[in-house]
PDB file of N, CA, C and O in Angstrom:
ATOM      1  N   MET A   1      -0.788   3.934  36.625  1.00  0.00           N
ATOM      2  CA  MET A   1      -1.059   3.173  37.924  1.00  0.00           C
ATOM      3  C   MET A   1       0.312   2.144  38.395  1.00  0.00           C
ATOM      4  O   MET A   1       0.138   1.096  37.772  1.00  0.00           O
ATOM      5  N   THR A   2       1.339   2.049  39.072  1.00  0.00           N
ATOM      6  CA  THR A   2       2.375   1.633  39.089  1.00  0.00           C
ATOM      7  C   THR A   2       2.149   0.293  40.313  1.00  0.00           C
ATOM      8  O   THR A   2       1.043  -0.165  40.599  1.00  0.00           O
ATOM      9  N   GLY A   3       3.404  -0.150  40.889  1.00  0.00           N
ATOM     10  CA  GLY A   3       3.550  -1.139  41.567  1.00  0.00           C
ATOM     11  C   GLY A   3       3.202  -2.566  41.290  1.00  0.00           C
ATOM     12  O   GLY A   3       2.742  -2.947  40.214  1.00  0.00           O
ATOM     13  N   ALA A   4       3.493  -3.480  42.511  1.00  0.00           N
ATOM     14  CA  ALA A   4       3.646  -4.884  42.176  1.00  0.00           C
ATOM     15  C   ALA A   4       2.305  -5.342  41.411  1.00  0.00           C
ATOM     16  O   ALA A   4       1.125  -4.996  41.450  1.00  0.00           O
ATOM     17  N   PRO A   5       3.118  -6.359  40.643  1.00  0.00           N
ATOM     18  CA  PRO A   5       1.418  -7.522  39.670  1.00  0.00           C
ATOM     19  C   PRO A   5       0.883  -8.014  40.909  1.00  0.00           C
ATOM     20  O   PRO A   5       1.513  -8.247  41.941  1.00  0.00           O
ATOM     21  N   ALA A   6      -0.378  -8.151  40.689  1.00  0.00           N
ATOM     22  CA  ALA A   6      -1.110  -9.246  41.898  1.00  0.00           C
ATOM     23  C   ALA A   6      -1.002 -10.283  41.833  1.00  0.00           C
ATOM     24  O   ALA A   6      -1.078 -10.739  40.693  1.00  0.00           O
ATOM     25  N   PRO A   7      -0.807 -11.100  42.783  1.00  0.00           N
ATOM     26  CA  PRO A   7      -0.854 -12.259  43.049  1.00  0.00           C
ATOM     27  C   PRO A   7      -1.116 -13.000  42.002  1.00  0.00           C
ATOM     28  O   PRO A   7      -2.035 -12.533  41.330  1.00  0.00           O
ATOM     29  N   MET A   8      -0.505 -14.322  41.458  1.00  0.00           N
ATOM     30  CA  MET A   8      -1.821 -15.423  40.746  1.00  0.00           C
ATOM     31  C   MET A   8      -2.527 -16.189  41.626  1.00  0.00           C
ATOM     32  O   MET A   8      -1.874 -16.627  42.573  1.00  0.00           O
ATOM     33  N   ARG A   9      -3.900 -16.521  41.560  1.00  0.00           N
ATOM     34  CA  ARG A   9      -4.728 -17.239  42.201  1.00  0.00           C
ATOM     35  C   ARG A   9      -4.302 -18.315  41.675  1.00  0.00           C
ATOM     36  O   ARG A   9      -4.112 -18.352  40.459  1.00  0.00           O
ATOM     37  N   LEU A  10      -4.009 -19.653  42.653  1.00  0.00           N
ATOM     38  CA  LEU A  10      -4.209 -21.349  42.205  1.00  0.00           C
ATOM     39  C   LEU A  10      -5.008 -21.845  42.979  1.00  0.00           C
ATOM     40  O   LEU A  10      -5.328 -21.531  44.125  1.00  0.00           O
ATOM     41  N   THR A  11      -5.527 -23.135  41.908  1.00  0.00           N
ATOM     42  CA  THR A  11      -6.598 -23.769  42.345  1.00  0.00           C
ATOM     43  C   THR A  11      -6.287 -25.375  42.100  1.00  0.00           C
ATOM     44  O   THR A  11      -5.447 -25.682  41.255  1.00  0.00           O
ATOM     45  N   ALA A  12      -6.996 -26.415  42.875  1.00  0.00           N
ATOM     46  CA  ALA A  12      -6.592 -27.535  42.845  1.00  0.00           C
ATOM     47  C   ALA A  12      -7.634 -28.237  43.566  1.00  0.00           C
ATOM     48  O   ALA A  12      -7.993 -27.846  44.677  1.00  0.00           O
ATOM     49  N   GLU A  13      -8.138 -29.241  43.005  1.00  0.00           N
ATOM     50  CA  GLU A  13      -9.364 -30.289  43.639  1.00  0.00           C
ATOM     51  C   GLU A  13      -8.558 -30.960  44.807  1.00  0.00           C
ATOM     52  O   GLU A  13      -7.429 -31.449  44.853  1.00  0.00           O
ATOM     53  N   ILE A  14      -9.528 -30.806  45.705  1.00  0.00           N
ATOM     54  CA  ILE A  14      -8.850 -31.098  46.961  1.00  0.00           C
ATOM     55  C   ILE A  14     -10.324 -32.196  47.574  1.00  0.00           C
ATOM     56  O   ILE A  14     -11.213 -32.573  46.810  1.00  0.00           O
ATOM     57  N   THR A  15     -10.282 -32.487  48.840  1.00  0.00           N
ATOM     58  CA  THR A  15     -11.022 -33.385  49.391  1.00  0.00           C
ATOM     59  C   THR A  15     -11.132 -32.929  51.008  1.00  0.00           C
ATOM     60  O   THR A  15     -10.226 -32.788  51.829  1.00  0.00           O
ATOM     61  N   CYS A  16     -12.837 -32.720  51.179  1.00  0.00           N
ATOM     62  CA  CYS A  16     -12.738 -32.315  52.534  1.00  0.00           C
ATOM     63  C   CYS A  16     -12.393 -33.901  53.423  1.00  0.00           C
ATOM     64  O   CYS A  16     -12.609 -35.100  53.250  1.00  0.00           O
ATOM     65  N   PRO A  17     -11.838 -33.153  54.274  1.00  0.00           N
ATOM     66  CA  PRO A  17     -11.578 -34.299  55.671  1.00  0.00           C
ATOM     67  C   PRO A  17     -13.000 -34.487  56.503  1.00  0.00           C
ATOM     68  O   PRO A  17     -13.315 -35.544  57.049  1.00  0.00           O
ATOM     69  N   SER A  18     -13.669 -33.487  56.507  1.00  0.00           N
ATOM     70  CA  SER A  18     -14.738 -33.817  57.317  1.00  0.00           C
ATOM     71  C   SER A  18     -16.082 -34.909  56.684  1.00  0.00           C
ATOM     72  O   SER A  18     -16.637 -35.852  57.248  1.00  0.00           O
ATOM     73  N   CYS A  19     -16.327 -34.248  55.119  1.00  0.00           N
ATOM     74  CA  CYS A  19     -17.384 -35.183  54.263  1.00  0.00           C
ATOM     75  C   CYS A  19     -16.900 -35.793  53.439  1.00  0.00           C
ATOM     76  O   CYS A  19     -17.668 -36.557  52.854  1.00  0.00           O
ATOM     77  N   GLY A  20     -15.869 -35.782  53.115  1.00  0.00           N
ATOM     78  CA  GLY A  20     -15.126 -36.397  52.023  1.00  0.00           C
ATOM     79  C   GLY A  20     -15.362 -35.968  50.790  1.00  0.00           C
ATOM     80  O   GLY A  20     -14.795 -36.669  49.952  1.00  0.00           O
ATOM     81  N   CYS A  21     -16.465 -34.392  50.011  1.00  0.00           N
ATOM     82  CA  CYS A  21     -16.533 -34.043  49.237  1.00  0.00           C
ATOM     83  C   CYS A  21     -15.207 -33.543  48.590  1.00  0.00           C
ATOM     84  O   CYS A  21     -14.269 -33.014  49.187  1.00  0.00           O
ATOM     85  N   THR A  22     -15.347 -33.930  46.643  1.00  0.00           N
ATOM     86  CA  THR A  22     -14.383 -32.984  46.165  1.00  0.00           C
ATOM     87  C   THR A  22     -14.740 -31.694  46.034  1.00  0.00           C
ATOM     88  O   THR A  22     -15.952 -31.475  46.035  1.00  0.00           O
ATOM     89  N   PHE A  23     -14.090 -30.886  45.934  1.00  0.00           N
ATOM     90  CA  PHE A  23     -14.048 -29.563  45.399  1.00  0.00           C
ATOM     91  C   PHE A  23     -12.843 -28.594  45.104  1.00  0.00           C
ATOM     92  O   PHE A  23     -11.825 -29.002  45.664  1.00  0.00           O
ATOM     93  N   THR A  24     -12.686 -27.631  44.514  1.00  0.00           N
ATOM     94  CA  THR A  24     -12.121 -26.803  43.667  1.00  0.00           C
ATOM     95  C   THR A  24     -11.089 -25.810  45.420  1.00  0.00           C
ATOM     96  O   THR A  24     -11.745 -25.063  46.146  1.00  0.00           O
ATOM     97  N   GLY A  25     -10.296 -25.950  45.561  1.00  0.00           N
ATOM     98  CA  GLY A  25      -9.626 -25.264  46.566  1.00  0.00           C
ATOM     99  C   GLY A  25      -8.554 -23.999  45.957  1.00  0.00           C
ATOM    100  O   GLY A  25      -7.734 -24.149  45.051  1.00  0.00           O
ATOM    101  N   ARG A  26      -8.786 -22.909  46.626  1.00  0.00           N
ATOM    102  CA  ARG A  26      -8.079 -21.649  46.034  1.00  0.00           C
ATOM    103  C   ARG A  26      -6.706 -21.600  47.152  1.00  0.00           C
ATOM    104  O   ARG A  26      -6.706 -21.998  48.317  1.00  0.00           O
ATOM    105  N   TRP A  27      -5.572 -20.982  46.387  1.00  0.00           N
ATOM    106  CA  TRP A  27      -4.464 -20.309  47.282  1.00  0.00           C
ATOM    107  C   TRP A  27      -4.227 -19.099  46.616  1.00  0.00           C
ATOM    108  O   TRP A  27      -4.967 -18.673  45.729  1.00  0.00           O
ATOM    109  N   THR A  28      -3.289 -18.571  46.988  1.00  0.00           N
ATOM    110  CA  THR A  28      -2.472 -17.098  46.826  1.00  0.00           C
ATOM    111  C   THR A  28      -1.128 -17.752  46.208  1.00  0.00           C
ATOM    112  O   THR A  28      -0.617 -18.763  46.689  1.00  0.00           O
ATOM    113  N   GLU A  29      -0.676 -17.146  45.226  1.00  0.00           N
ATOM    114  CA  GLU A  29       0.864 -18.086  44.867  1.00  0.00           C
ATOM    115  C   GLU A  29       1.507 -17.191  46.084  1.00  0.00           C
ATOM    116  O   GLU A  29       1.220 -16.111  46.602  1.00  0.00           O
ATOM    117  N   GLY A  30       2.700 -18.362  46.310  1.00  0.00           N
ATOM    118  CA  GLY A  30       3.764 -17.987  47.432  1.00  0.00           C
ATOM    119  C   GLY A  30       3.320 -18.875  48.515  1.00  0.00           C
ATOM    120  O   GLY A  30       4.071 -19.711  49.019  1.00  0.00           O
ATOM    121  N   ARG A  31       1.926 -18.670  48.924  1.00  0.00           N
ATOM    122  CA  ARG A  31       1.371 -19.646  50.138  1.00  0.00           C
ATOM    123  C   ARG A  31       0.945 -20.885  49.977  1.00  0.00           C
ATOM    124  O   ARG A  31       0.034 -21.359  49.297  1.00  0.00           O
ATOM    125  N   GLU A  32       2.023 -21.524  50.967  1.00  0.00           N
ATOM    126  CA  GLU A  32       1.829 -22.803  50.990  1.00  0.00           C
ATOM    127  C   GLU A  32       0.537 -23.950  51.150  1.00  0.00           C
ATOM    128  O   GLU A  32       0.173 -25.038  50.704  1.00  0.00           O
ATOM    129  N   THR A  33       0.159 -22.961  52.050  1.00  0.00           N
ATOM    130  CA  THR A  33      -1.534 -23.369  53.036  1.00  0.00           C
ATOM    131  C   THR A  33      -1.989 -22.419  52.827  1.00  0.00           C
ATOM    132  O   THR A  33      -1.410 -21.334  52.768  1.00  0.00           O
ATOM    133  N   ALA A  34      -3.417 -22.695  52.632  1.00  0.00           N
ATOM    134  CA  ALA A  34      -4.854 -21.609  52.879  1.00  0.00           C
ATOM    135  C   ALA A  34      -5.673 -21.943  53.093  1.00  0.00           C
ATOM    136  O   ALA A  34      -5.898 -23.029  52.558  1.00  0.00           O
ATOM    137  N   ALA A  35      -6.820 -21.379  54.009  1.00  0.00           N
ATOM    138  CA  ALA A  35      -7.824 -21.936  55.136  1.00  0.00           C
ATOM    139  C   ALA A  35      -8.877 -22.179  53.667  1.00  0.00           C
ATOM    140  O   ALA A  35      -9.092 -21.229  52.915  1.00  0.00           O
ATOM    141  N   GLN A  36      -9.420 -23.445  53.427  1.00  0.00           N
ATOM    142  CA  GLN A  36     -10.454 -23.735  52.571  1.00  0.00           C
ATOM    143  C   GLN A  36     -12.264 -23.785  53.320  1.00  0.00           C
ATOM    144  O   GLN A  36     -12.655 -23.392  54.419  1.00  0.00           O
ATOM    145  N   ARG A  37     -12.739 -24.192  52.601  1.00  0.00           N
ATOM    146  CA  ARG A  37     -14.364 -24.168  53.105  1.00  0.00           C
ATOM    147  C   ARG A  37     -15.337 -24.877  52.260  1.00  0.00           C
ATOM    148  O   ARG A  37     -15.912 -24.384  51.289  1.00  0.00           O
ATOM    149  N   CYS A  38     -15.481 -26.121  52.726  1.00  0.00           N
ATOM    150  CA  CYS A  38     -16.514 -27.133  51.891  1.00  0.00           C
ATOM    151  C   CYS A  38     -17.340 -26.432  51.790  1.00  0.00           C
ATOM    152  O   CYS A  38     -17.679 -25.616  52.647  1.00  0.00           O
ATOM    153  N   GLY A  39     -18.066 -26.670  50.247  1.00  0.00           N
ATOM    154  CA  GLY A  39     -19.286 -26.100  49.862  1.00  0.00           C
ATOM    155  C   GLY A  39     -20.310 -26.946  50.207  1.00  0.00           C
ATOM    156  O   GLY A  39     -21.369 -26.327  50.311  1.00  0.00           O
ATOM    157  N   SER A  40     -20.416 -28.242  50.447  1.00  0.00           N
ATOM    158  CA  SER A  40     -21.194 -28.665  50.770  1.00  0.00           C
ATOM    159  C   SER A  40     -21.573 -29.078  52.250  1.00  0.00           C
ATOM    160  O   SER A  40     -22.756 -29.301  52.508  1.00  0.00           O
ATOM    161  N   CYS A  41     -20.699 -29.174  53.131  1.00  0.00           N
ATOM    162  CA  CYS A  41     -21.212 -28.977  54.644  1.00  0.00           C
ATOM    163  C   CYS A  41     -20.620 -28.116  55.454  1.00  0.00           C
ATOM    164  O   CYS A  41     -21.018 -28.314  56.602  1.00  0.00           O
ATOM    165  N   GLY A  42     -19.659 -27.032  55.377  1.00  0.00           N
ATOM    166  CA  GLY A  42     -19.360 -26.031  55.608  1.00  0.00           C
ATOM    167  C   GLY A  42     -18.163 -25.920  56.144  1.00  0.00           C
ATOM    168  O   GLY A  42     -17.684 -24.794  56.279  1.00  0.00           O
ATOM    169  N   HIS A  43     -17.320 -27.275  56.628  1.00  0.00           N
ATOM    170  CA  HIS A  43     -16.490 -27.628  57.000  1.00  0.00           C
ATOM    171  C   HIS A  43     -15.207 -26.943  56.430  1.00  0.00           C
ATOM    172  O   HIS A  43     -14.702 -27.309  55.369  1.00  0.00           O
ATOM    173  N   VAL A  44     -14.546 -25.595  57.447  1.00  0.00           N
ATOM    174  CA  VAL A  44     -13.225 -24.820  57.148  1.00  0.00           C
ATOM    175  C   VAL A  44     -12.611 -25.784  58.093  1.00  0.00           C
ATOM    176  O   VAL A  44     -12.995 -26.486  59.028  1.00  0.00           O
ATOM    177  N   PHE A  45     -10.872 -25.393  57.115  1.00  0.00           N
ATOM    178  CA  PHE A  45      -9.544 -25.878  56.945  1.00  0.00           C
ATOM    179  C   PHE A  45      -8.584 -25.576  56.399  1.00  0.00           C
ATOM    180  O   PHE A  45      -8.586 -25.084  55.271  1.00  0.00           O
ATOM    181  N   ASP A  46      -7.325 -25.857  57.233  1.00  0.00           N
ATOM    182  CA  ASP A  46      -6.212 -25.387  56.260  1.00  0.00           C
ATOM    183  C   ASP A  46      -5.980 -26.587  55.355  1.00  0.00           C
ATOM    184  O   ASP A  46      -6.174 -27.712  55.816  1.00  0.00           O
ATOM    185  N   ALA A  47      -5.581 -26.427  54.104  1.00  0.00           N
ATOM    186  CA  ALA A  47      -5.283 -27.291  53.308  1.00  0.00           C
ATOM    187  C   ALA A  47      -3.728 -26.816  52.461  1.00  0.00           C
ATOM    188  O   ALA A  47      -3.500 -25.612  52.346  1.00  0.00           O
ATOM    189  N   THR A  48      -3.122 -27.432  52.125  1.00  0.00           N
ATOM    190  CA  THR A  48      -1.634 -27.316  51.434  1.00  0.00           C
ATOM    191  C   THR A  48      -2.229 -27.618  50.078  1.00  0.00           C
ATOM    192  O   THR A  48      -2.834 -28.573  49.591  1.00  0.00           O
ATOM    193  N   TRP A  49      -1.817 -26.420  49.651  1.00  0.00           N
ATOM    194  CA  TRP A  49      -1.733 -26.585  48.070  1.00  0.00           C
ATOM    195  C   TRP A  49      -0.692 -27.954  47.325  1.00  0.00           C
ATOM    196  O   TRP A  49       0.535 -28.046  47.283  1.00  0.00           O
ATOM    197  N   PRO A  50      -1.681 -28.818  46.844  1.00  0.00           N
ATOM    198  CA  PRO A  50      -1.005 -29.735  45.686  1.00  0.00           C
ATOM    199  C   PRO A  50       0.136 -29.695  44.992  1.00  0.00           C
ATOM    200  O   PRO A  50       0.924 -30.602  44.725  1.00  0.00           O
ATOM    201  N   GLY A  51       0.150 -28.562  44.727  1.00  0.00           N
ATOM    202  CA  GLY A  51       1.499 -28.617  44.065  1.00  0.00           C
ATOM    203  C   GLY A  51       2.383 -27.874  44.412  1.00  0.00           C
ATOM    204  O   GLY A  51       3.280 -27.589  43.619  1.00  0.00           O
ATOM    205  N   PHE A  52       2.354 -27.320  45.819  1.00  0.00           N
ATOM    206  CA  PHE A  52       3.534 -26.510  46.454  1.00  0.00           C
ATOM    207  C   PHE A  52       4.954 -27.281  46.431  1.00  0.00           C
ATOM    208  O   PHE A  52       4.950 -28.482  46.702  1.00  0.00           O
ATOM    209  N   THR A  53       6.220 -26.604  46.102  1.00  0.00           N
ATOM    210  CA  THR A  53       7.035 -27.524  46.035  1.00  0.00           C
ATOM    211  C   THR A  53       7.975 -26.280  46.862  1.00  0.00           C
ATOM    212  O   THR A  53       7.913 -25.063  46.690  1.00  0.00           O
ATOM    213  N   PHE A  54       8.728 -26.954  47.678  1.00  0.00           N
ATOM    214  CA  PHE A  54       9.686 -25.805  48.667  1.00  0.00           C
ATOM    215  C   PHE A  54      10.705 -26.812  48.493  1.00  0.00           C
ATOM    216  O   PHE A  54      10.585 -28.035  48.430  1.00  0.00           O
ATOM    217  N   GLU A  55      12.244 -25.708  48.394  1.00  0.00           N
ATOM    218  CA  GLU A  55      13.348 -26.641  47.984  1.00  0.00           C
ATOM    219  C   GLU A  55      14.065 -25.540  49.123  1.00  0.00           C
ATOM    220  O   GLU A  55      14.166 -24.384  48.712  1.00  0.00           O
ATOM    221  N   PRO A  56      14.537 -25.805  50.437  1.00  0.00           N
ATOM    222  CA  PRO A  56      15.220 -25.174  51.591  1.00  0.00           C
ATOM    223  C   PRO A  56      16.647 -25.004  50.383  1.00  0.00           C
ATOM    224  O   PRO A  56      16.947 -25.812  49.504  1.00  0.00           O
ATOM    225  N   GLN A  57      17.335 -23.692  50.712  1.00  0.00           N
ATOM    226  CA  GLN A  57      18.317 -23.629  50.092  1.00  0.00           C
ATOM    227  C   GLN A  57      19.359 -22.801  51.543  1.00  0.00           C
ATOM    228  O   GLN A  57      19.086 -22.091  52.511  1.00  0.00           O
ATOM    229  N   THR A  58      20.449 -23.333  51.029  1.00  0.00           N
ATOM    230  CA  THR A  58      21.611 -22.568  51.857  1.00  0.00           C
ATOM    231  C   THR A  58      22.442 -22.106  51.554  1.00  0.00           C
ATOM    232  O   THR A  58      23.299 -22.745  50.943  1.00  0.00           O
ATOM    233  N   VAL A  59      22.610 -20.641  51.858  1.00  0.00           N
ATOM    234  CA  VAL A  59      23.367 -19.531  51.433  1.00  0.00           C
ATOM    235  C   VAL A  59      24.562 -19.062  52.107  1.00  0.00           C
ATOM    236  O   VAL A  59      24.310 -18.252  52.999  1.00  0.00           O
ATOM    237  N   ILE A  60      25.957 -19.370  51.920  1.00  0.00           N
ATOM    238  CA  ILE A  60      27.153 -19.134  52.524  1.00  0.00           C
ATOM    239  C   ILE A  60      27.708 -17.949  52.248  1.00  0.00           C
ATOM    240  O   ILE A  60      28.319 -17.785  51.192  1.00  0.00           O
ATOM    241  N   ILE A  61      27.565 -16.954  53.177  1.00  0.00           N
ATOM    242  CA  ILE A  61      27.997 -15.698  52.733  1.00  0.00           C
ATOM    243  C   ILE A  61      29.607 -15.713  53.467  1.00  0.00           C
ATOM    244  O   ILE A  61      29.564 -15.725  54.698  1.00  0.00           O
ATOM    245  N   SER A  62      30.948 -15.713  52.878  1.00  0.00           N
ATOM    246  CA  SER A  62      31.918 -15.291  53.393  1.00  0.00           C
ATOM    247  C   SER A  62      32.438 -13.743  53.572  1.00  0.00           C
ATOM    248  O   SER A  62      31.729 -12.908  53.009  1.00  0.00           O
ATOM    249  N   PRO A  63      33.354 -13.350  54.140  1.00  0.00           N
ATOM    250  CA  PRO A  63      33.981 -11.935  54.476  1.00  0.00           C
ATOM    251  C   PRO A  63      34.429 -12.054  53.053  1.00  0.00           C
ATOM    252  O   PRO A  63      34.409 -13.148  52.490  1.00  0.00           O
ATOM    253  N   SER A  64      34.967 -10.596  52.251  1.00  0.00           N
ATOM    254  CA  SER A  64      35.510 -10.774  51.043  1.00  0.00           C
ATOM    255  C   SER A  64      36.904 -10.910  51.084  1.00  0.00           C
ATOM    256  O   SER A  64      37.553 -10.779  50.046  1.00  0.00           O
ATOM    257  N   ALA A  65      37.413 -11.143  52.099  1.00  0.00           N
ATOM    258  CA  ALA A  65      38.867 -11.184  52.026  1.00  0.00           C
ATOM    259  C   ALA A  65      38.865 -12.875  52.253  1.00  0.00           C
ATOM    260  O   ALA A  65      39.852 -13.277  52.868  1.00  0.00           O
ATOM    261  N   GLU A  66      37.996 -13.797  51.883  1.00  0.00           N
ATOM    262  CA  GLU A  66      38.010 -14.863  51.873  1.00  0.00           C
ATOM    263  C   GLU A  66      37.696 -15.252  50.449  1.00  0.00           C
ATOM    264  O   GLU A  66      37.866 -16.411  50.071  1.00  0.00           O
ATOM    265  N   GLU A  67      37.179 -14.180  49.547  1.00  0.00           N
ATOM    266  CA  GLU A  67      36.447 -14.321  48.266  1.00  0.00           C
ATOM    267  C   GLU A  67      37.826 -14.471  47.317  1.00  0.00           C
ATOM    268  O   GLU A  67      38.859 -13.803  47.347  1.00  0.00           O
ATOM    269  N   PRO A  68      37.500 -15.445  46.582  1.00  0.00           N
ATOM    270  CA  PRO A  68      38.855 -15.100  45.486  1.00  0.00           C
ATOM    271  C   PRO A  68      38.753 -13.740  44.643  1.00  0.00           C
ATOM    272  O   PRO A  68      37.955 -13.170  43.898  1.00  0.00           O
ATOM    273  N   GLY A  69      39.682 -13.604  45.045  1.00  0.00           N
ATOM    274  CA  GLY A  69      40.633 -12.587  43.935  1.00  0.00           C
ATOM    275  C   GLY A  69      40.306 -11.580  44.749  1.00  0.00           C
ATOM    276  O   GLY A  69      40.284 -10.451  44.258  1.00  0.00           O
ATOM    277  N   HIS A  70      39.985 -11.756  46.143  1.00  0.00           N
ATOM    278  CA  HIS A  70      40.058 -10.558  47.141  1.00  0.00           C
ATOM    279  C   HIS A  70      41.046 -10.498  48.524  1.00  0.00           C
ATOM    280  O   HIS A  70      41.010  -9.819  49.550  1.00  0.00           O
ATOM    281  N   GLY A  71      41.821 -11.414  48.083  1.00  0.00           N
ATOM    282  CA  GLY A  71      42.609 -11.787  49.498  1.00  0.00           C
ATOM    283  C   GLY A  71      43.266 -10.759  49.744  1.00  0.00           C
ATOM    284  O   GLY A  71      43.348  -9.810  48.965  1.00  0.00           O
ATOM    285  N   ALA A  72      43.918 -10.836  51.075  1.00  0.00           N
ATOM    286  CA  ALA A  72      44.756  -9.924  51.899  1.00  0.00           C
ATOM    287  C   ALA A  72      45.917  -9.193  50.840  1.00  0.00           C
ATOM    288  O   ALA A  72      46.668  -9.924  50.194  1.00  0.00           O
ATOM    289  N   ALA A  73      45.992  -7.772  50.726  1.00  0.00           N
ATOM    290  CA  ALA A  73      47.565  -8.002  50.043  1.00  0.00           C
ATOM    291  C   ALA A  73      48.691  -7.809  50.844  1.00  0.00           C
ATOM    292  O   ALA A  73      49.817  -7.968  50.374  1.00  0.00           O
TER     293      ALA A  73
END
């Protein structure tokens, strides 16, 4: 069987904003947030994975005539 590998599952300790209980939250790799359910009070909320790092990138694409070595003849 071929195909993309299964996404990695990420976990971290988080605190329920409703009751203050600490539990293990679960996220899928590549997703910043995920719905979490507190096992103590049942409160469901979106939580950001504490290890998520996002660094925006700017990519500049120029016409080939402006690239070094591709100047107009």
